[in-house]
C-alpha positions, -999 to 999 in steps of 0.1 A, spaced: 0 0 1 14 33 -9 0 66 5 8 102 -4 -1 131 17 -5 164 -3 15 193 11 42 173 28 68 179 2 61 216 0 63 218 38 97 200 39 111 222 10 98 256 28 115 244 61 147 236 43 148 271 27 145 284 62 177 265 72 161 237 91 178 203 87 143 185 84 152 148 74 151 137 110 120 155 116 105 141 86 114 107 94 99 112 129 66 126 116 63 98 90 70 72 115 44 85 138 18 86 111 27 50 101 21 36 134 -13 51 135 -22 34 102 -5 1 113 -25 -1 143 -57 4 124 -47 -21 98 -41 -47 125 -76 -39 141 -94 -43 107 -75 -74 93 -97 -104 85 -84 -130 111 -86 -166 106 -53 -180 120 -38 -145 134 -8 -151 112 -16 -121 90 -22 -97 118 11 -107 134 29 -99 99 18 -64 94 50 -44 92 62 -8 86 91 -5 63 121 19 70 113 55 60 131 61 27 129 92 6 101 106 25 79 75 21 68 45 43 53 12 32 28 -7 53 27 -43 41 18 -77 52 53 -91 56 57 -128 47 20 -132 48 18 -132 11 -20 -142 10 -27 -106 24 -27 -93 -13 -53 -118 -21 -75 -106 9 -70 -70 -2 -77 -74 -39 -94 -106 -42 -85 -134 -69 -102 -153 -96 -117 -175 -70 -126 -150 -41 -140 -116 -37 -117 -89 -22 -119 -82 16 -101 -49 17 -86 -39 50 -55 -20 43 -69 10 22 -101 12 43 -78 14 74 -58 44 59 -91 63 51 -104 57 87 -74 73 103 -63 98 75 -71 130 96 -55 115 127 -23 108 107 -21 142 93 -28 157 128 -2 136 144 24 144 117 18 180 120 21 177 159 54 158 156 67 186 132 56 214 154 72 198 185 106 189 168 108 225 152 98 241 185 68 259 166 
């Protein structure tokens, strides 16, 4: 699942122009937002054995992006998107949409705190 928040790039560029080293701040903000999404995904994952729930992972922050994925639970993709033999049971995308506002607020809070704004 890949998510892009509008305005983050512009904010980071503006802060860099002001002389702030924002890479660490950006990483902290993205990590805080990703953890909110991860917890929501875990709460909404279809559960049969518990294996999928245990394998929800957040990738390292790279180039201002984070990926939340089903780790080694390959079948999570089939639940999310369906297959020729089963209907989709999406849990990743709906989870993000459930907490998008919370993610944006938490990221803004972290940025303000880290930059003493």
